[in-house]
Phi, psi and omega in degrees: 000142175242139176241120179250127181254139178235131177247140176259111182304136178086348182251340179067032178244174179222138171243145182232138170248117178256125181233150178199124176047047174082005178240151184220157175232134179253127182247125179055053181286139172288167180294332180279078191283350184303319181294329180284318177297321178296316181296322178292317180296320179299332181262002183056046182252134174267118177287124183256328184216154172233126182241141173239126182279340177197161179284141178203138183298334182275353182278168183306317183290341183070018181340000000 
C-alpha cells in the first residue's frame, strides 16, 4: 500500500490518496481535484472511492 499526502497551503488540511494493486481511495479531497486525478494517473491507479472524514466547505461535497 502507498499513502500519498497532499497539503493545501494556507488551509491547514490534508488530503490522502491510498493506493493498493492499482486501485485507490481519496480521503478528504479539496475541490481542486486536478492534482489528485493527476497523481492517480501517474501511478496508473483507478480511483474507486472518495471518503470524507467530516464536513467542510473546501471539500468536494462542499459540506
